[in-house]
C-alpha positions as CSV (number, residue, x, y, z in Angstrom):
1,M,-38.1,-23.6,27.1
2,F,-36.4,-21.4,29.7
3,Q,-39.3,-18.9,29.8
4,K,-41.9,-21.7,30.2
5,V,-40.0,-23.2,33.2
6,V,-39.5,-19.8,34.8
7,M,-43.2,-19.0,34.4
8,R,-44.2,-22.3,36.0
9,L,-41.9,-21.7,38.9
10,G,-43.1,-18.2,39.3
11,S,-46.7,-19.3,39.4
12,H,-45.8,-21.2,42.6
13,S,-43.8,-18.2,44.0
14,L,-40.6,-20.3,43.8
15,I,-38.8,-17.7,41.7
16,E,-39.2,-13.9,41.2
17,Y,-38.0,-11.6,38.4
18,D,-36.5,-8.2,39.2
19,H,-37.6,-6.0,36.3
20,Q,-35.3,-3.1,37.2
21,N,-32.1,-5.2,37.3
22,H,-33.3,-7.9,34.9
23,T,-32.3,-10.7,37.3
24,Y,-34.0,-13.8,38.8
25,S,-34.0,-14.7,42.5
26,V,-35.4,-17.5,44.6
27,H,-36.8,-17.4,48.1
28,P,-34.0,-18.1,50.7
29,L,-35.9,-21.1,52.1
30,V,-36.2,-22.5,48.5
31,H,-32.5,-21.9,48.0
32,H,-31.7,-23.8,51.2
33,W,-34.0,-26.6,50.4
34,S,-32.5,-27.1,46.9
35,G,-29.0,-27.0,48.2
36,T,-29.8,-29.6,50.9
37,T,-31.7,-31.8,48.5
38,M,-29.0,-31.8,45.8
39,K,-26.1,-32.1,48.3
40,G,-25.6,-35.8,47.4
41,N,-25.6,-35.1,43.7
42,Q,-23.3,-32.1,43.1
43,H,-22.4,-33.3,39.6
44,G,-26.0,-33.3,38.6
45,M,-26.7,-29.9,40.1
46,Q,-23.7,-28.3,38.2
47,K,-24.9,-29.9,35.0
48,L,-28.4,-28.5,35.6
49,I,-27.0,-25.1,36.5
50,L,-24.9,-25.0,33.3
51,T,-27.9,-26.0,31.2
52,I,-30.0,-23.3,32.8
53,I,-27.2,-20.7,32.1
54,G,-26.9,-21.9,28.4
55,L,-30.7,-21.7,27.8
56,S,-31.2,-18.4,29.5
57,F,-30.1,-16.1,26.6
58,S,-30.1,-15.8,22.9
59,S,-27.1,-15.2,20.6
60,T,-28.2,-11.6,19.7
61,R,-25.8,-8.8,20.4
62,T,-27.8,-5.9,21.9
63,D,-26.2,-4.0,24.8
64,E,-28.6,-5.7,27.2
65,D,-27.7,-9.2,25.9
66,I,-24.0,-8.6,26.2
67,K,-24.2,-7.2,29.7
68,Y,-26.4,-10.1,30.8
69,R,-23.9,-12.7,29.3
70,R,-21.0,-10.9,31.1
71,K,-22.8,-11.5,34.4
72,L,-22.9,-15.2,33.7
73,L,-19.1,-15.7,33.3
74,K,-18.3,-16.4,36.9
75,H,-21.2,-18.9,37.2
76,T,-20.2,-20.6,34.0
77,I,-16.6,-21.1,35.1
78,N,-17.7,-22.5,38.5
79,S,-20.1,-25.0,36.8
80,M,-17.6,-26.0,34.0
81,A,-14.9,-26.8,36.6
82,S,-16.7,-29.9,37.8
83,L,-18.0,-31.2,34.4
84,K,-16.6,-33.2,31.6
85,L,-17.2,-32.3,28.0
86,E,-19.3,-35.4,27.4
87,D,-21.7,-34.1,30.1
88,I,-22.5,-31.0,28.2
89,N,-25.4,-30.9,25.7
90,Q,-24.2,-29.6,22.3
91,L,-26.8,-26.7,22.2
92,V,-25.8,-25.6,25.7
93,G,-22.1,-25.9,24.8
94,M,-22.6,-23.6,21.7
95,H,-24.3,-21.0,23.9
96,I,-21.7,-21.2,26.6
97,S,-19.0,-20.5,24.0
98,F,-20.7,-17.1,23.4
99,I,-20.0,-16.2,27.0
100,Y,-16.3,-17.2,26.6
101,C,-16.0,-15.4,23.3
102,E,-17.2,-12.0,24.7
103,A,-14.9,-12.5,27.7
104,G,-11.9,-13.1,25.3
105,R,-11.3,-16.6,26.7
106,L,-10.4,-18.1,23.4
107,K,-8.9,-21.4,24.6
108,E,-12.0,-22.4,26.6
109,M,-14.2,-21.4,23.6
110,E,-12.2,-23.6,21.2
111,V,-12.5,-26.6,23.4
112,L,-16.3,-26.3,23.5
113,E,-16.7,-25.6,19.8
114,V,-14.6,-28.7,18.9
115,M,-16.9,-30.7,21.1
116,V,-20.1,-29.2,19.6
117,M,-18.8,-29.8,16.0
118,E,-17.9,-33.4,16.6
119,K,-21.2,-34.2,18.3
120,R,-23.2,-32.5,15.5
121,K,-21.2,-34.4,12.8
122,R,-22.1,-37.6,14.6
123,L,-25.7,-36.8,15.3
124,L,-26.7,-34.7,12.2
125,G,-24.2,-35.5,9.5
126,D,-21.4,-33.4,7.9
127,D,-23.7,-31.3,5.7
128,H,-26.5,-30.4,8.1
129,P,-26.8,-26.6,8.5
130,D,-26.3,-26.8,12.3
131,T,-23.1,-28.8,11.7
132,L,-21.9,-26.2,9.3
133,T,-22.7,-23.4,11.8
134,S,-20.5,-25.2,14.4
135,M,-17.7,-25.5,11.9
136,Q,-18.1,-21.8,11.1
137,Y,-17.8,-20.8,14.8
138,L,-14.7,-23.0,15.2
139,A,-13.1,-21.3,12.2
140,N,-14.0,-17.9,13.7
141,T,-12.1,-18.9,16.8
142,Y,-9.1,-20.0,14.9
143,L,-9.2,-16.6,13.2
144,Q,-9.2,-14.8,16.5
145,Q,-6.3,-17.0,17.7
146,G,-4.3,-16.0,14.7
147,R,-4.3,-19.5,13.3
148,W,-5.2,-18.2,9.9
149,G,-4.2,-21.2,7.8
150,E,-6.5,-23.5,9.8
151,A,-9.3,-20.9,9.7
152,E,-9.0,-20.5,5.9
153,A,-9.1,-24.3,5.3
154,L,-12.2,-24.7,7.5
155,Y,-14.0,-21.6,6.0
156,L,-13.4,-23.0,2.4
157,V,-15.1,-26.3,3.4
158,V,-18.0,-24.5,5.0
159,L,-18.5,-22.0,2.1
160,E,-18.6,-24.7,-0.5
161,K,-21.1,-26.8,1.5
162,R,-23.3,-23.8,2.3
163,K,-23.4,-22.8,-1.4
164,S,-24.5,-26.4,-2.2
165,V,-27.0,-26.8,0.6
166,L,-28.3,-23.2,1.1
167,G,-27.5,-21.3,-2.1
168,D,-25.2,-18.5,-3.0
169,D,-27.3,-15.7,-1.6
170,H,-28.3,-17.2,1.8
171,P,-27.2,-15.1,4.7
172,D,-25.2,-18.0,6.2
173,T,-23.4,-18.4,2.8
174,L,-22.6,-14.7,2.8
175,E,-21.3,-15.0,6.4
176,S,-18.8,-17.6,5.2
177,M,-17.7,-15.5,2.3
178,G,-17.2,-12.5,4.6
179,T,-15.1,-14.4,7.2
180,L,-13.1,-16.0,4.4
181,A,-12.3,-12.6,3.1
182,H,-11.3,-11.5,6.6
183,T,-8.9,-14.4,6.7
184,Y,-7.3,-13.2,3.4
185,W,-7.1,-9.7,5.0
186,S,-5.4,-11.1,8.1
187,Q,-2.8,-12.8,5.9
188,G,-2.1,-9.5,4.0
189,R,-3.8,-10.8,0.8
190,W,-5.7,-7.5,0.4
191,S,-6.6,-7.7,-3.2
192,E,-8.3,-11.1,-2.7
193,A,-10.0,-9.7,0.4
194,E,-11.3,-6.6,-1.4
195,A,-12.7,-8.6,-4.3
196,L,-14.7,-10.9,-1.9
197,Y,-15.8,-8.1,0.4
198,L,-17.3,-6.2,-2.5
199,V,-19.3,-9.2,-3.5
200,V,-20.5,-9.8,0.0
201,L,-21.4,-6.1,0.5
202,E,-23.5,-5.9,-2.6
203,K,-25.3,-9.1,-1.8
204,R,-26.0,-8.1,1.7
205,K,-27.4,-4.7,0.6
206,S,-29.7,-6.5,-1.7
207,V,-30.7,-9.3,0.6
208,L,-30.6,-7.7,4.1
209,G,-30.8,-3.9,3.4
210,D,-28.4,-1.0,3.8
211,D,-28.7,-0.6,7.5
212,H,-28.6,-4.3,8.6
213,P,-25.7,-5.0,11.1
214,K,-24.2,-7.5,8.7
215,T,-24.2,-5.0,5.9
216,L,-22.5,-2.4,8.1
217,E,-20.0,-5.1,9.1
218,S,-19.2,-5.6,5.4
219,M,-18.7,-1.9,4.9
220,G,-16.4,-1.7,7.8
221,S,-14.3,-4.7,6.6
222,L,-14.0,-3.2,3.1
223,A,-12.9,0.1,4.7
224,S,-10.2,-1.7,6.6
225,T,-9.0,-3.2,3.4
226,Y,-8.8,0.2,1.8
227,L,-6.9,1.4,4.9
228,Y,-4.2,-1.2,4.6
229,Q,-3.9,-0.6,0.8
230,G,-3.1,3.0,1.7
231,R,-6.5,4.3,0.3
232,W,-7.2,6.4,3.3
233,K,-9.8,8.8,2.0
234,E,-11.9,5.9,0.7
235,A,-11.5,4.1,4.0
236,E,-12.6,7.3,6.0
237,A,-15.7,7.8,3.9
238,L,-17.0,4.3,4.6
239,Q,-16.0,4.3,8.2
240,V,-17.8,7.6,9.0
241,V,-21.0,6.0,7.6
242,V,-20.6,2.8,9.6
243,M,-19.9,4.6,12.8
244,E,-22.9,7.0,12.6
245,K,-25.2,4.2,11.6
246,R,-24.0,1.9,14.5
247,K,-24.4,4.7,17.0
248,R,-28.0,5.2,15.8
249,L,-29.0,1.5,15.4
250,L,-26.9,-0.2,18.2
251,G,-26.1,2.5,20.7
252,E,-22.9,4.4,21.6
253,D,-21.7,1.7,24.0
254,H,-22.2,-1.4,21.8
255,P,-18.9,-3.2,21.1
256,D,-19.5,-3.0,17.4
257,T,-19.9,0.8,17.7
258,L,-16.6,1.0,19.6
259,I,-14.9,-1.0,16.9
260,A,-16.2,1.4,14.3
261,M,-14.9,4.4,16.3
262,G,-11.5,2.8,16.8
263,S,-11.2,2.0,13.1
264,L,-12.0,5.6,12.1
265,A,-9.4,6.8,14.7
266,Y,-6.8,4.6,13.1
267,T,-7.5,6.2,9.7
268,Y,-7.3,9.7,11.2
269,R,-3.9,8.8,12.5
270,N,-2.7,7.7,9.1
271,L,-4.1,10.9,7.6
272,G,-2.1,12.9,10.2
273,R,-5.2,14.0,12.2
274,L,-3.6,13.0,15.5
275,D,-5.8,15.1,17.8
276,D,-9.0,13.7,16.2
277,A,-7.6,10.2,16.5
278,E,-6.7,10.7,20.2
279,A,-10.2,12.0,21.0
280,L,-11.9,8.9,19.6
281,E,-9.3,6.5,21.1
282,L,-9.6,7.9,24.6
283,V,-13.4,7.4,24.4
284,V,-13.2,3.8,23.2
285,S,-10.4,2.8,25.6
286,E,-12.3,4.0,28.6
287,K,-15.5,2.4,27.4
288,G,-13.7,-0.8,26.6
289,K,-12.3,-1.0,30.1
290,R,-15.6,-0.2,31.7
291,L,-17.9,-2.4,29.5
292,L,-15.6,-5.3,28.5
293,G,-12.9,-5.3,31.1
294,D,-9.2,-4.3,31.3
295,E,-7.9,-7.5,29.7
296,H,-10.4,-8.1,27.0
297,P,-8.7,-8.3,23.5
298,Y,-10.8,-5.4,22.2
299,T,-9.7,-3.2,25.2
300,L,-6.1,-4.1,24.6
301,M,-6.4,-3.3,20.9
302,F,-8.0,0.1,21.8
303,M,-5.2,0.9,24.3
304,G,-2.5,-0.1,21.8
305,N,-3.9,2.2,19.1
306,L,-4.0,5.1,21.6
307,A,-0.4,4.5,22.5
308,S,0.5,4.7,18.8
309,T,-1.2,8.0,18.6
310,Y,0.7,9.2,21.7
311,R,3.9,8.2,19.9
312,G,2.9,10.1,16.8
313,Q,2.3,13.2,19.0
314,G,5.8,12.9,20.5
315,R,4.4,11.8,23.9
316,L,6.9,8.9,24.1
317,K,6.6,8.3,27.9
318,D,2.8,8.0,27.7
319,A,3.2,5.7,24.7
320,E,5.7,3.5,26.5
321,A,3.7,3.2,29.7
322,C,0.6,2.1,27.7
323,E,2.5,-0.3,25.4
324,V,4.3,-2.0,28.3
325,L,0.9,-2.7,29.9
326,V,-0.7,-3.9,26.7
327,L,2.3,-6.2,26.0
328,E,2.1,-7.8,29.4
329,K,-1.6,-8.3,29.3
330,S,-1.5,-9.6,25.7
331,K,1.0,-12.3,26.7
332,R,-1.1,-13.4,29.6
333,V,-4.5,-13.3,27.8
334,L,-3.6,-14.3,24.2
335,G,-0.2,-16.0,24.6
336,D,3.4,-15.1,23.7
337,D,3.1,-16.0,20.0
338,H,-0.4,-14.6,19.2
339,P,-0.2,-12.1,16.3
340,R,-1.6,-9.3,18.4
341,T,1.0,-10.0,21.1
342,L,3.7,-9.7,18.5
343,R,2.1,-6.5,17.2
344,A,2.2,-5.1,20.7
345,M,5.9,-6.1,21.0
346,S,6.8,-4.4,17.7
347,R,5.0,-1.2,18.7
348,L,6.9,-1.0,22.0
349,A,10.1,-1.5,20.1
350,V,9.3,1.4,17.8
351,T,8.8,3.6,20.9
352,Y,12.2,2.5,22.3
353,W,13.7,3.3,18.9
354,K,12.1,6.8,19.0
355,Q,13.6,7.3,22.4
356,G,17.1,6.4,21.2
357,R,17.1,3.2,23.2
358,W,18.4,1.2,20.2
359,N,19.7,-1.8,22.1
360,D,16.3,-2.2,23.9
361,A,14.6,-1.8,20.5
362,E,16.8,-4.4,18.9
363,V,16.1,-7.1,21.4
364,L,12.4,-6.8,20.9
365,Q,12.6,-6.4,17.1
366,V,14.8,-9.5,16.6
367,E,12.3,-11.5,18.7
368,A,9.3,-10.0,16.8
369,V,10.9,-10.7,13.4
370,E,11.7,-14.3,14.3
371,K,8.3,-15.0,15.7
372,T,6.3,-13.3,12.9
373,K,8.3,-15.2,10.3
374,R,7.3,-18.5,12.1
375,V,3.7,-17.6,12.9
376,L,2.7,-15.5,9.9
377,G,5.2,-16.3,7.2
378,D,8.2,-14.5,5.7
379,D,6.2,-12.3,3.3
380,H,3.4,-11.2,5.6
381,P,3.1,-7.4,5.8
382,W,3.6,-7.4,9.6
383,T,6.8,-9.5,9.2
384,L,8.1,-7.1,6.6
385,E,7.2,-4.1,8.8
386,N,9.1,-5.6,11.7
387,T,12.1,-6.4,9.5
388,A,12.1,-2.8,8.2
389,N,12.0,-1.5,11.7
390,L,15.0,-3.7,12.7
391,A,16.9,-2.4,9.6
392,N,16.3,1.2,10.9
393,T,17.7,0.3,14.3
394,Y,20.8,-1.3,12.7
395,R,21.3,1.9,10.7
396,D,21.2,4.1,13.8
397,Q,23.6,1.7,15.6
398,G,26.0,2.2,12.7
399,R,25.6,-1.4,11.4
400,L,25.1,-0.1,7.9
401,K,25.8,-3.4,6.0
402,N,23.2,-5.2,8.1
403,A,20.8,-2.4,7.6
404,E,21.3,-2.4,3.8
405,A,20.8,-6.2,3.5
406,L,17.6,-6.1,5.4
407,S,16.3,-3.0,3.7
408,V,16.9,-4.4,0.2
409,E,15.1,-7.6,1.1
410,V,12.1,-5.6,2.5
411,V,11.8,-3.3,-0.5
412,E,11.7,-6.1,-3.0
413,K,9.2,-8.1,-1.0
414,M,7.0,-5.1,-0.3
415,K,6.9,-4.3,-4.0
416,R,5.7,-7.8,-4.7
417,V,3.3,-8.1,-1.8
418,L,1.9,-4.6,-1.5
419,G,2.7,-3.0,-4.8
420,D,5.2,-0.4,-6.0
421,D,3.1,2.6,-4.8
422,H,1.9,1.4,-1.4
423,P,2.8,3.9,1.4
424,D,4.8,1.2,3.3
425,T,6.7,0.3,0.1
426,L,7.6,4.0,-0.4
427,K,8.6,4.3,3.3
428,S,10.9,1.3,3.1
429,M,12.5,2.8,-0.1
430,T,13.1,6.1,1.8
431,S,14.8,4.1,4.6
432,L,17.0,2.3,2.1
433,A,18.0,5.6,0.5
434,A,19.0,6.9,4.0
435,T,21.2,3.9,4.4
436,Y,22.8,4.5,1.0
437,R,23.6,8.1,2.1
438,D,25.2,6.9,5.3
439,L,27.3,4.5,3.2
440,G,28.4,7.3,0.9
441,R,26.5,6.0,-2.1
442,L,25.0,9.4,-2.9
443,D,24.0,8.7,-6.5
444,D,22.0,5.5,-5.5
445,A,20.4,7.5,-2.6
446,G,19.4,10.4,-4.9
447,A,18.0,8.1,-7.6
448,L,15.9,6.2,-5.0
449,E,14.6,9.4,-3.4
450,A,13.6,10.8,-6.8
451,M,11.7,7.6,-7.5
452,V,9.8,7.8,-4.2
453,E,8.9,11.5,-4.8
454,E,7.6,10.7,-8.3
455,R,5.5,7.8,-7.0
456,R,4.1,9.8,-4.2
457,K,3.0,12.6,-6.6
458,R,1.4,9.9,-8.8
459,R,-0.5,8.6,-5.8
460,D,-1.6,12.0,-4.6
461,D,-2.6,13.3,-8.0
462,P,-3.5,10.4,-10.3
């Protein structure tokens, strides 16, 4: 529709297309005439402008598409400011939500997606494929906001309906399975996530092919699951494949390519390859700033990971400067209680702890533990990690009984949630052994250290 309208206007020399910059322009006299004519109907003009914006692009994710949508953000905000939700067509609203999504404006995106979903339910019915698509998008937004329980509930509804309406192997059904698996992953339910990711990956290879972007997405997601299970070599093998294929198929500056590079860097850091991790993270951080903006959630994630690498290299001042910036921007962009904001808080606390600033570390860690318990749950891996870090701070402050109580709790929960041999479980056991030594319980410390050593050998040489 948009192209037909533009061609008709162009045939009368009312609009021109700049092939070099990929932009449209109108003659100044036409612009003046339209502004004068529409002066008495500003509301109608803004509604028309938003409709034109929404119909001027597709939902594909090529570099050119993403750059074009980024240019539309300012115009979208201006038009939306004078409109009510009921003024917006549901198709236009869905497209406008893409602009907000890529700008990291999750609250505005959610408002539009709720509107689209409700309109489609009313006009098309609960089981119509377009209605299910709108429900899927809303669940995706909940996932990005860290509202994992709400995301999971909505994904389960969409998945069952898509299986019934479209079939088990339809690409939309596989999309719902993949995002449900990601919700499990976000909640630390990695065994459930792995099982579902494997199903989705095999089906996508069969239905879409090995090099399809969605197949590569599934490979990357499975690799992330291996990473958090401590299966780093398996994660690295998959991540290298995904990164190289995305560079070739999507280009080196595509957001999905940057995500793949950042994920591989994270694995390098866990493998102790800090220089390799830093090299990749510097590239993705700079590209994130340039291509997505300083405050985009992806950019903040890239910067936070680079800071962790600096900390691992002993560059604590560099890490602190980066983490302070990430925390401030995360609070402003995502909100004080968003899981990624809490992640940024806990990482800064670890840097303070490494610097011997135990009181500063404690203040942040207590807040991080309380909020992750409330937002994510008592047994979430990030909650347990924050609790373990607080226990370490207590030990260094000489508050050994407090440290022991927290460490015992963490070890037991990590065994149950992550497994006896998970690296984080073994790390927490080592910390508890150190507390036992400080308490003079040398036999208990020795027994625990021997158990950790035996389990690490079993992991490294099965």
